[in-house]
The first five atom37 places (N, CA, C, CB, O) and aatype in JSON, in Angstrom:
{
  "aatype": [20, 20, 20, 20, 20, 20, 20, 20, 20, 20, 20, 20, 20, 20, 20, 20, 20, 20, 20, 20, 20, 20, 20, 20, 20, 20, 20, 20, 20, 20, 20, 20, 20, 20, 20, 20, 20, 20, 20, 20, 20, 20, 20, 20, 20, 20, 20, 20, 20, 20, 20, 20, 20, 20, 20, 20, 20, 20, 20, 20, 20, 20, 20, 20, 20, 20, 20, 20, 20, 20, 20, 20, 20, 20, 20, 20, 20, 20, 20, 20, 20, 20, 20, 20, 20, 20, 20, 20, 20, 20, 20, 20, 20, 20, 20, 20, 20, 20, 20, 20, 20, 20, 20, 20, 20, 20, 20, 20, 20, 20, 20, 20, 20, 20, 20, 20, 20, 20, 20, 20],
  "atom_mask": [
    [1, 1, 1, 1, 1],
    [1, 1, 1, 1, 1],
    [1, 1, 1, 1, 1],
    [1, 1, 1, 1, 1],
    [1, 1, 1, 1, 1],
    [1, 1, 1, 1, 1],
    [1, 1, 1, 1, 1],
    [1, 1, 1, 1, 1],
    [1, 1, 1, 1, 1],
    [1, 1, 1, 1, 1],
    [1, 1, 1, 1, 1],
    [1, 1, 1, 1, 1],
    [1, 1, 1, 1, 1],
    [1, 1, 1, 1, 1],
    [1, 1, 1, 1, 1],
    [1, 1, 1, 1, 1],
    [1, 1, 1, 1, 1],
    [1, 1, 1, 1, 1],
    [1, 1, 1, 1, 1],
    [1, 1, 1, 1, 1],
    [1, 1, 1, 1, 1],
    [1, 1, 1, 1, 1],
    [1, 1, 1, 1, 1],
    [1, 1, 1, 1, 1],
    [1, 1, 1, 1, 1],
    [1, 1, 1, 1, 1],
    [1, 1, 1, 1, 1],
    [1, 1, 1, 1, 1],
    [1, 1, 1, 1, 1],
    [1, 1, 1, 1, 1],
    [1, 1, 1, 1, 1],
    [1, 1, 1, 1, 1],
    [1, 1, 1, 1, 1],
    [1, 1, 1, 1, 1],
    [1, 1, 1, 1, 1],
    [1, 1, 1, 1, 1],
    [1, 1, 1, 1, 1],
    [1, 1, 1, 1, 1],
    [1, 1, 1, 1, 1],
    [1, 1, 1, 1, 1],
    [1, 1, 1, 1, 1],
    [1, 1, 1, 1, 1],
    [1, 1, 1, 1, 1],
    [1, 1, 1, 1, 1],
    [1, 1, 1, 1, 1],
    [1, 1, 1, 1, 1],
    [1, 1, 1, 1, 1],
    [1, 1, 1, 1, 1],
    [1, 1, 1, 1, 1],
    [1, 1, 1, 1, 1],
    [1, 1, 1, 1, 1],
    [1, 1, 1, 1, 1],
    [1, 1, 1, 1, 1],
    [1, 1, 1, 1, 1],
    [1, 1, 1, 1, 1],
    [1, 1, 1, 1, 1],
    [1, 1, 1, 1, 1],
    [1, 1, 1, 1, 1],
    [1, 1, 1, 1, 1],
    [1, 1, 1, 1, 1],
    [1, 1, 1, 1, 1],
    [1, 1, 1, 1, 1],
    [1, 1, 1, 1, 1],
    [1, 1, 1, 1, 1],
    [1, 1, 1, 1, 1],
    [1, 1, 1, 1, 1],
    [1, 1, 1, 1, 1],
    [1, 1, 1, 1, 1],
    [1, 1, 1, 1, 1],
    [1, 1, 1, 1, 1],
    [1, 1, 1, 1, 1],
    [1, 1, 1, 1, 1],
    [1, 1, 1, 1, 1],
    [1, 1, 1, 1, 1],
    [1, 1, 1, 1, 1],
    [1, 1, 1, 1, 1],
    [1, 1, 1, 1, 1],
    [1, 1, 1, 1, 1],
    [1, 1, 1, 1, 1],
    [1, 1, 1, 1, 1],
    [1, 1, 1, 1, 1],
    [1, 1, 1, 1, 1],
    [1, 1, 1, 1, 1],
    [1, 1, 1, 1, 1],
    [1, 1, 1, 1, 1],
    [1, 1, 1, 1, 1],
    [1, 1, 1, 1, 1],
    [1, 1, 1, 1, 1],
    [1, 1, 1, 1, 1],
    [1, 1, 1, 1, 1],
    [1, 1, 1, 1, 1],
    [1, 1, 1, 1, 1],
    [1, 1, 1, 1, 1],
    [1, 1, 1, 1, 1],
    [1, 1, 1, 1, 1],
    [1, 1, 1, 1, 1],
    [1, 1, 1, 1, 1],
    [1, 1, 1, 1, 1],
    [1, 1, 1, 1, 1],
    [1, 1, 1, 1, 1],
    [1, 1, 1, 1, 1],
    [1, 1, 1, 1, 1],
    [1, 1, 1, 1, 1],
    [1, 1, 1, 1, 1],
    [1, 1, 1, 1, 1],
    [1, 1, 1, 1, 1],
    [1, 1, 1, 1, 1],
    [1, 1, 1, 1, 1],
    [1, 1, 1, 1, 1],
    [1, 1, 1, 1, 1],
    [1, 1, 1, 1, 1],
    [1, 1, 1, 1, 1],
    [1, 1, 1, 1, 1],
    [1, 1, 1, 1, 1],
    [1, 1, 1, 1, 1],
    [1, 1, 1, 1, 1],
    [1, 1, 1, 1, 1],
    [1, 1, 1, 1, 1],
    [1, 1, 1, 1, 1],
    [1, 1, 1, 1, 1]
  ],
  "atom_positions": [
    [[39.13, -115.22, 132.78], [39.63, -113.86, 132.2], [38.48, -112.93, 133.12], [39.5, -113.72, 130.2], [38.78, -111.79, 133.5]],
    [[37.51, -113.37, 133.34], [36.43, -112.45, 133.63], [36.69, -112.03, 135.18], [34.91, -113.17, 133.36], [36.2, -111.04, 135.71]],
    [[37.45, -112.84, 135.74], [37.77, -112.48, 137.29], [39.0, -111.66, 137.49], [37.97, -113.78, 138.17], [39.45, -111.29, 138.58]],
    [[39.57, -111.37, 136.11], [40.71, -110.39, 136.54], [40.15, -109.06, 136.8], [41.85, -110.24, 135.43], [39.12, -108.66, 136.25]],
    [[40.93, -108.29, 137.73], [40.41, -107.02, 138.02], [41.5, -105.98, 138.03], [39.7, -107.06, 139.3], [41.28, -104.78, 138.24]],
    [[42.9, -106.57, 137.77], [43.94, -105.54, 137.65], [44.72, -106.22, 136.44], [44.88, -105.28, 139.13], [44.58, -107.37, 136.03]],
    [[45.63, -105.16, 135.92], [46.74, -105.85, 135.01], [47.24, -107.01, 135.54], [47.94, -105.01, 134.76], [47.14, -108.03, 134.86]],
    [[47.82, -107.05, 136.77], [48.53, -108.26, 137.16], [47.88, -109.36, 136.98], [48.92, -108.28, 138.39], [48.54, -110.25, 136.46]],
    [[46.51, -109.68, 137.31], [45.71, -110.51, 137.34], [45.2, -110.96, 135.92], [44.83, -110.06, 138.15], [44.79, -112.08, 135.65]],
    [[45.32, -109.85, 135.01], [45.12, -110.34, 133.66], [46.38, -111.13, 133.24], [44.84, -109.16, 132.67], [46.3, -112.28, 132.8]],
    [[47.56, -110.44, 133.41], [48.65, -111.26, 133.17], [48.81, -112.86, 133.28], [49.47, -110.77, 133.92], [49.17, -113.71, 132.47]],
    [[48.29, -112.94, 134.9], [48.24, -114.32, 135.31], [47.29, -115.16, 134.41], [47.8, -114.38, 136.76], [47.68, -116.31, 134.21]],
    [[46.15, -114.8, 133.86], [45.43, -115.5, 133.22], [45.8, -115.47, 131.86], [44.24, -115.21, 133.45], [45.59, -116.54, 131.28]],
    [[46.28, -114.58, 131.18], [46.72, -114.56, 129.83], [48.02, -115.54, 129.88], [47.03, -112.99, 129.31], [48.07, -116.44, 129.04]],
    [[48.74, -115.43, 130.53], [50.17, -116.64, 130.71], [49.48, -117.9, 130.74], [51.24, -116.54, 132.33], [49.77, -118.76, 129.91]],
    [[48.53, -118.12, 131.69], [48.1, -119.37, 131.86], [47.39, -120.04, 130.57], [47.23, -119.31, 133.01], [47.5, -121.23, 130.26]],
    [[46.68, -119.11, 129.92], [46.28, -119.34, 128.65], [47.37, -119.78, 127.38], [45.63, -118.14, 128.36], [47.36, -120.78, 126.67]],
    [[48.06, -118.9, 127.41], [49.34, -119.07, 126.49], [50.27, -120.02, 126.63], [50.09, -118.05, 126.51], [50.86, -120.47, 125.65]],
    [[50.56, -120.48, 128.05], [51.61, -121.42, 128.3], [50.62, -122.72, 128.2], [52.49, -121.17, 129.83], [51.25, -123.67, 127.73]],
    [[49.44, -123.01, 128.47], [48.76, -124.16, 128.12], [48.39, -124.62, 126.7], [47.71, -124.07, 128.77], [48.33, -125.77, 126.28]],
    [[48.15, -123.39, 126.01], [48.36, -123.44, 124.49], [49.67, -123.95, 123.78], [48.19, -122.12, 124.04], [49.72, -124.8, 122.89]],
    [[50.71, -123.28, 124.34], [51.91, -123.87, 123.96], [52.22, -125.27, 124.37], [52.89, -123.1, 124.39], [52.56, -126.06, 123.49]],
    [[52.11, -125.73, 125.76], [52.22, -126.99, 125.73], [51.3, -128.01, 125.1], [52.34, -127.22, 126.79], [51.82, -129.1, 124.88]],
    [[49.94, -127.85, 124.74], [49.23, -128.67, 124.01], [49.67, -128.66, 122.43], [47.83, -128.29, 124.25], [49.5, -129.68, 121.74]],
    [[50.24, -127.46, 121.88], [50.57, -127.6, 120.59], [51.86, -128.53, 120.62], [50.76, -126.2, 119.91], [51.99, -129.36, 119.72]],
    [[52.78, -128.42, 121.59], [53.72, -129.16, 121.85], [53.47, -130.75, 121.93], [54.18, -128.64, 122.93], [54.25, -131.59, 121.47]],
    [[52.39, -131.0, 122.52], [51.79, -132.45, 122.65], [51.47, -132.87, 121.18], [50.35, -132.49, 123.64], [51.91, -133.94, 120.75]],
    [[50.8, -132.14, 120.51], [50.35, -132.33, 119.47], [51.55, -132.59, 118.24], [49.47, -131.23, 119.33], [51.5, -133.5, 117.41]],
    [[52.36, -131.82, 118.34], [53.57, -131.8, 117.47], [54.18, -133.08, 117.84], [54.56, -130.54, 117.69], [54.38, -133.77, 116.84]],
    [[54.6, -133.71, 119.11], [55.06, -134.67, 119.45], [54.47, -136.05, 118.94], [55.08, -134.5, 120.62], [55.12, -137.0, 118.51]],
    [[52.94, -135.94, 119.09], [52.3, -136.9, 118.6], [52.33, -137.16, 117.22], [51.21, -136.79, 118.97], [52.57, -138.3, 116.83]],
    [[52.12, -136.27, 116.45], [52.21, -136.19, 114.96], [53.62, -136.75, 114.62], [52.0, -134.63, 114.4], [53.72, -137.65, 113.79]],
    [[54.63, -136.26, 115.2], [55.83, -136.72, 114.77], [56.14, -138.1, 114.92], [56.72, -136.04, 115.32], [56.76, -138.78, 114.1]],
    [[55.55, -138.57, 116.33], [55.42, -140.06, 116.6], [54.73, -140.94, 116.01], [55.07, -140.28, 117.61], [54.93, -142.14, 116.15]],
    [[53.86, -140.46, 115.3], [52.94, -141.33, 114.62], [53.57, -141.59, 113.2], [51.47, -140.67, 114.55], [52.9, -142.35, 112.5]],
    [[54.6, -141.15, 112.71], [55.41, -141.46, 111.72], [55.02, -140.93, 110.34], [55.51, -142.81, 111.71], [54.5, -139.81, 110.35]],
    [[55.17, -141.49, 109.25], [54.77, -141.09, 107.96], [53.53, -141.65, 107.61], [55.72, -141.41, 106.99], [53.37, -142.86, 107.77]],
    [[52.62, -140.95, 107.15], [51.5, -141.51, 106.9], [51.62, -142.46, 105.45], [50.46, -140.35, 106.89], [52.31, -142.18, 104.48]],
    [[50.87, -143.48, 105.57], [50.85, -144.35, 104.23], [50.12, -143.93, 102.98], [50.25, -145.63, 104.51], [49.31, -144.64, 102.39]],
    [[50.48, -142.68, 102.59], [49.78, -142.2, 101.48], [50.77, -141.42, 100.54], [48.61, -141.32, 101.95], [51.94, -141.17, 100.83]],
    [[50.09, -141.06, 99.3], [51.13, -140.45, 98.39], [51.46, -139.05, 98.92], [50.62, -140.36, 96.85], [50.58, -138.25, 99.23]],
    [[52.82, -138.79, 99.0], [53.14, -137.56, 99.56], [53.51, -137.55, 101.08], [52.04, -136.69, 99.31], [53.94, -136.57, 101.69]],
    [[53.23, -138.92, 101.66], [53.15, -138.67, 103.18], [54.23, -138.06, 103.85], [52.97, -139.86, 103.86], [54.02, -137.24, 104.75]],
    [[55.65, -138.46, 103.41], [56.59, -137.88, 103.97], [56.45, -136.12, 104.22], [57.69, -138.33, 103.14], [56.76, -135.51, 105.25]],
    [[55.95, -135.6, 103.03], [56.2, -134.26, 102.87], [54.76, -133.83, 103.75], [56.4, -133.73, 101.11], [54.81, -132.76, 104.35]],
    [[53.6, -134.56, 103.83], [52.6, -134.18, 104.88], [53.04, -134.12, 106.12], [51.56, -135.0, 104.94], [52.81, -133.18, 106.87]],
    [[53.75, -135.17, 106.42], [54.31, -135.21, 107.93], [55.08, -134.12, 108.38], [55.2, -136.35, 108.16], [54.9, -133.49, 109.42]],
    [[55.91, -133.93, 107.53], [56.97, -132.61, 107.73], [56.16, -131.33, 107.85], [58.07, -132.37, 106.35], [56.37, -130.57, 108.79]],
    [[55.09, -131.04, 106.78], [54.65, -129.85, 107.21], [53.94, -129.82, 108.19], [54.1, -129.27, 106.44], [53.87, -128.71, 108.74]],
    [[53.09, -131.06, 108.87], [52.36, -130.82, 109.82], [53.14, -130.62, 111.15], [51.45, -131.81, 109.84], [52.72, -129.87, 112.03]],
    [[54.31, -131.32, 111.27], [55.26, -131.24, 112.35], [55.58, -129.81, 112.52], [56.52, -132.06, 112.1], [55.39, -129.17, 113.56]],
    [[56.27, -129.17, 110.99], [56.82, -127.87, 111.34], [55.54, -126.66, 111.54], [57.92, -127.47, 110.08], [55.79, -125.61, 112.13]],
    [[54.3, -126.91, 111.03], [53.17, -126.22, 111.34], [53.03, -126.11, 112.82], [52.03, -126.82, 110.74], [52.9, -124.99, 113.3]],
    [[53.06, -127.39, 113.76], [52.64, -127.55, 114.98], [53.77, -126.63, 115.65], [52.52, -129.11, 115.43], [53.44, -125.86, 116.54]],
    [[55.03, -126.7, 115.24], [56.1, -126.39, 115.99], [56.15, -124.94, 115.88], [57.34, -127.08, 115.59], [56.77, -124.32, 116.75]],
    [[55.46, -124.19, 114.74], [55.47, -122.91, 114.51], [54.55, -122.21, 115.35], [55.25, -122.68, 113.22], [54.8, -121.08, 115.78]],
    [[53.27, -122.98, 115.66], [52.2, -122.7, 116.56], [52.6, -122.63, 117.83], [51.21, -123.59, 116.51], [52.3, -121.67, 118.54]],
    [[53.35, -123.66, 118.27], [53.83, -123.73, 119.62], [54.68, -122.47, 119.93], [54.64, -125.03, 119.83], [54.36, -121.68, 120.81]],
    [[55.95, -122.32, 119.04], [56.7, -121.14, 119.09], [55.73, -119.76, 119.14], [57.66, -121.16, 117.82], [55.97, -118.91, 120.0]],
    [[55.03, -119.64, 118.52], [53.91, -118.4, 118.32], [53.34, -118.31, 120.06], [52.31, -118.94, 116.9], [53.37, -117.31, 120.78]],
    [[52.92, -119.43, 120.36], [52.32, -119.19, 121.79], [53.42, -118.65, 122.81], [51.68, -120.62, 122.41], [53.31, -117.72, 123.6]],
    [[54.34, -119.35, 122.61], [55.72, -119.18, 123.39], [56.03, -117.71, 123.35], [57.01, -120.05, 122.7], [56.19, -117.06, 124.38]],
    [[56.1, -117.17, 122.12], [56.71, -115.76, 121.93], [55.64, -114.85, 122.4], [57.16, -115.41, 120.38], [55.9, -113.71, 122.77]],
    [[54.49, -115.33, 122.38], [53.41, -114.1, 123.09], [53.42, -114.25, 124.53], [51.69, -114.22, 122.62], [53.31, -113.26, 125.25]],
    [[53.55, -115.4, 125.01], [53.67, -115.51, 126.66], [55.17, -114.56, 126.99], [53.88, -117.51, 127.24], [55.16, -113.75, 127.91]],
    [[56.01, -114.7, 126.41], [57.5, -113.82, 126.75], [57.04, -112.26, 126.37], [59.1, -114.41, 125.57], [57.6, -111.42, 127.08]],
    [[56.18, -111.78, 125.45], [55.72, -110.72, 125.41], [54.97, -110.04, 126.39], [55.25, -110.77, 124.57], [55.13, -108.89, 126.77]],
    [[53.96, -111.04, 126.85], [53.02, -110.51, 127.84], [53.68, -110.23, 129.13], [51.9, -111.44, 128.06], [53.53, -109.25, 129.87]],
    [[54.71, -111.63, 129.31], [55.5, -111.59, 130.55], [56.38, -110.36, 130.93], [56.36, -112.7, 130.5], [56.63, -109.99, 132.08]],
    [[56.8, -109.78, 129.79], [57.69, -108.49, 129.79], [57.03, -107.34, 129.94], [58.43, -108.29, 128.62], [57.65, -106.3, 130.15]],
    [[55.67, -107.37, 129.86], [54.84, -105.96, 129.97], [54.92, -105.46, 131.28], [53.27, -106.08, 129.64], [54.87, -106.27, 132.21]],
    [[55.04, -104.39, 131.5], [55.0, -103.65, 132.81], [53.52, -103.41, 133.09], [55.84, -102.24, 132.78], [52.71, -103.05, 132.24]],
    [[53.24, -103.67, 134.43], [51.63, -103.59, 134.55], [51.46, -102.26, 135.57], [50.85, -105.22, 135.3], [50.61, -102.15, 136.45]],
    [[52.41, -101.39, 135.25], [52.15, -99.98, 136.33], [51.11, -99.42, 135.71], [53.43, -98.74, 136.5], [50.23, -99.02, 136.47]],
    [[50.9, -99.24, 134.38], [49.83, -98.44, 133.66], [49.14, -99.28, 133.1], [50.21, -97.47, 132.73], [49.68, -100.12, 132.39]],
    [[47.72, -99.23, 133.28], [46.78, -100.16, 132.74], [46.64, -100.16, 131.38], [45.6, -99.98, 133.23], [46.64, -101.19, 130.7]],
    [[46.51, -98.87, 130.91], [46.05, -98.4, 129.32], [47.45, -99.03, 128.68], [45.81, -96.32, 128.99], [47.27, -99.74, 127.68]],
    [[48.71, -98.88, 129.1], [49.77, -99.35, 128.34], [50.09, -100.72, 128.4], [50.84, -98.7, 128.64], [50.71, -101.37, 127.56]],
    [[49.52, -101.2, 129.67], [49.24, -102.61, 129.61], [48.53, -103.49, 128.78], [48.81, -102.82, 130.46], [49.02, -104.45, 128.19]],
    [[47.4, -103.12, 128.77], [46.56, -103.73, 127.91], [46.67, -103.41, 126.3], [45.29, -103.42, 128.42], [46.14, -104.12, 125.45]],
    [[47.27, -102.47, 126.09], [47.59, -102.2, 124.8], [48.72, -103.13, 124.19], [47.94, -100.81, 124.74], [48.77, -103.45, 123.01]],
    [[49.66, -103.53, 125.19], [50.85, -104.27, 125.14], [50.21, -105.63, 124.64], [51.71, -104.32, 126.6], [50.49, -106.22, 123.6]],
    [[49.21, -106.06, 125.68], [48.53, -107.33, 125.39], [47.69, -107.58, 124.19], [47.74, -107.59, 126.4], [47.59, -108.69, 123.67]],
    [[47.09, -106.5, 123.76], [46.49, -106.51, 122.38], [47.63, -106.76, 121.24], [45.74, -105.07, 122.12], [47.56, -107.61, 120.35]],
    [[48.67, -105.86, 121.46], [49.61, -106.18, 120.16], [50.1, -107.59, 120.37], [50.98, -105.12, 119.97], [50.24, -108.28, 119.36]],
    [[50.39, -108.09, 121.54], [51.09, -109.52, 121.57], [49.95, -110.38, 120.86], [51.52, -110.13, 123.26], [50.29, -111.2, 120.02]],
    [[48.73, -110.22, 121.15], [47.77, -111.15, 120.58], [47.74, -110.96, 119.09], [46.37, -110.94, 121.19], [47.8, -111.85, 118.23]],
    [[47.65, -109.66, 118.93], [48.1, -109.66, 117.28], [48.84, -110.16, 116.77], [48.43, -108.83, 116.76], [48.53, -110.81, 115.77]],
    [[50.27, -110.07, 117.23], [51.38, -110.86, 116.77], [51.28, -112.33, 116.75], [52.43, -110.56, 117.52], [51.82, -112.94, 115.83]],
    [[50.5, -113.09, 117.91], [50.38, -114.18, 117.9], [49.43, -114.78, 116.84], [50.14, -114.39, 119.03], [49.73, -115.83, 116.26]],
    [[48.19, -114.06, 116.56], [47.34, -114.28, 115.22], [47.91, -114.41, 114.01], [46.5, -113.3, 114.97], [47.54, -115.23, 113.17]],
    [[49.14, -113.31, 113.84], [49.82, -113.35, 112.45], [50.55, -114.54, 112.59], [50.77, -112.09, 112.02], [50.54, -115.29, 111.62]],
    [[51.16, -114.86, 113.53], [52.21, -116.18, 113.48], [51.25, -117.38, 113.32], [53.23, -116.4, 115.01], [51.46, -118.24, 112.47]],
    [[50.38, -117.42, 114.02], [49.74, -118.67, 114.07], [49.12, -118.79, 112.72], [48.72, -118.81, 115.22], [49.16, -119.94, 112.3]],
    [[48.61, -118.0, 111.98], [47.87, -117.85, 110.65], [48.88, -118.34, 109.83], [47.35, -116.36, 110.21], [48.63, -119.24, 109.02]],
    [[50.23, -117.77, 109.97], [51.38, -118.08, 109.12], [51.69, -119.43, 109.01], [52.5, -117.45, 109.55], [52.14, -119.93, 107.97]],
    [[51.41, -120.2, 110.32], [51.98, -121.47, 110.66], [51.34, -122.61, 109.69], [51.7, -121.77, 112.22], [51.79, -123.73, 109.48]],
    [[50.05, -121.94, 109.09], [49.65, -123.09, 108.02], [48.92, -124.14, 108.57], [50.85, -123.77, 107.35], [48.96, -125.11, 107.81]],
    [[48.21, -124.38, 109.69], [47.9, -125.67, 110.33], [46.41, -125.63, 109.75], [48.12, -125.77, 112.13], [45.5, -124.97, 110.24]],
    [[46.32, -126.41, 108.67], [44.58, -126.34, 108.16], [44.6, -128.02, 107.47], [44.12, -124.68, 106.53], [44.95, -128.3, 106.32]],
    [[44.17, -128.88, 108.39], [43.95, -130.28, 107.83], [42.89, -130.18, 106.26], [43.07, -131.27, 109.24], [42.87, -131.05, 105.39]],
    [[42.32, -129.25, 106.26], [41.5, -129.22, 105.24], [42.13, -129.1, 103.68], [40.66, -128.15, 105.57], [41.63, -129.35, 102.58]],
    [[43.51, -128.58, 104.09], [44.24, -128.42, 102.91], [45.4, -129.44, 102.36], [44.8, -127.2, 103.09], [46.28, -129.28, 101.51]],
    [[45.04, -130.63, 103.23], [45.98, -131.83, 103.05], [45.32, -132.31, 101.59], [45.9, -133.13, 104.46], [44.12, -132.33, 101.32]],
    [[46.56, -132.74, 100.62], [45.99, -133.0, 99.48], [46.13, -134.9, 99.38], [46.84, -132.0, 98.24], [46.98, -135.52, 98.75]],
    [[45.24, -135.36, 100.04], [45.09, -136.64, 100.28], [43.53, -136.99, 100.78], [46.17, -137.01, 101.27], [43.02, -136.7, 101.86]],
    [[42.97, -137.67, 99.72], [41.8, -138.04, 100.08], [41.59, -138.84, 101.38], [41.36, -138.67, 99.08], [40.76, -138.53, 102.24]],
    [[42.45, -139.92, 101.43], [42.81, -140.75, 102.56], [42.82, -140.19, 103.92], [44.03, -141.26, 102.34], [42.14, -140.61, 104.85]],
    [[43.68, -139.18, 103.97], [43.92, -138.44, 105.16], [42.49, -137.53, 105.33], [45.4, -137.5, 105.01], [41.87, -137.54, 106.39]],
    [[42.07, -136.78, 104.2], [40.85, -136.06, 104.51], [39.65, -137.04, 105.27], [40.32, -135.46, 103.07], [39.05, -136.68, 106.29]],
    [[39.5, -137.86, 104.82], [38.69, -139.18, 105.61], [38.93, -139.19, 106.89], [39.07, -140.63, 105.18], [38.01, -139.07, 107.7]],
    [[40.41, -139.37, 107.29], [40.53, -139.64, 108.53], [40.21, -138.66, 109.38], [41.62, -140.04, 108.76], [39.6, -138.79, 110.44]],
    [[40.69, -137.5, 108.82], [40.36, -136.14, 109.47], [38.98, -135.95, 109.78], [40.74, -135.01, 108.61], [38.71, -135.45, 110.87]],
    [[38.2, -136.21, 109.1], [36.82, -135.97, 109.23], [36.04, -136.97, 110.29], [36.23, -136.08, 107.81], [34.86, -136.87, 110.65]],
    [[36.75, -137.71, 110.6], [36.3, -138.44, 111.78], [37.01, -138.17, 113.08], [36.39, -139.83, 111.5], [36.91, -138.97, 114.01]],
    [[37.64, -137.21, 113.16], [38.38, -136.73, 114.42], [37.86, -135.46, 114.88], [39.89, -136.56, 114.19], [38.3, -134.51, 114.24]],
    [[37.02, -135.18, 115.86], [36.27, -134.18, 116.06], [37.35, -132.94, 116.21], [35.32, -134.48, 117.27], [37.04, -131.88, 115.68]],
    [[38.71, -133.06, 116.98], [39.76, -132.16, 117.14], [40.14, -131.62, 115.66], [40.96, -132.88, 117.91], [40.8, -130.58, 115.67]],
    [[39.92, -132.02, 114.73], [40.52, -131.85, 113.16], [39.51, -131.08, 112.49], [40.78, -133.32, 112.27], [39.89, -130.45, 111.5]],
    [[38.06, -131.0, 112.87], [37.15, -130.24, 112.25], [37.3, -128.74, 112.44], [35.94, -130.66, 112.65], [36.5, -127.97, 111.9]]
  ]
}
């Protein structure tokens, strides 16, 4: 982002970031879904919630990318205000998705999460 000198440069960098995050979220969703139901009490519900949360995060990144892509870059002030608005919408949607391993009601899964750096 530091190399961005124009709204067009900024759009390119922001879209790269958002599209990368969307793809990573989809990979995580697919891996969680592929792992199946954890063998703990309430495992099916936990799996369903995680898969749905990761799908919501993926979709939030995708929607933010669409919003940024649609912004006109003719006026820098308007463009950057639009990027801020898209990022605020992304933050709201991300927070609403509820991806938070610390809130899983399973001591077995909590112990497993504690061993994986990406879950900390």
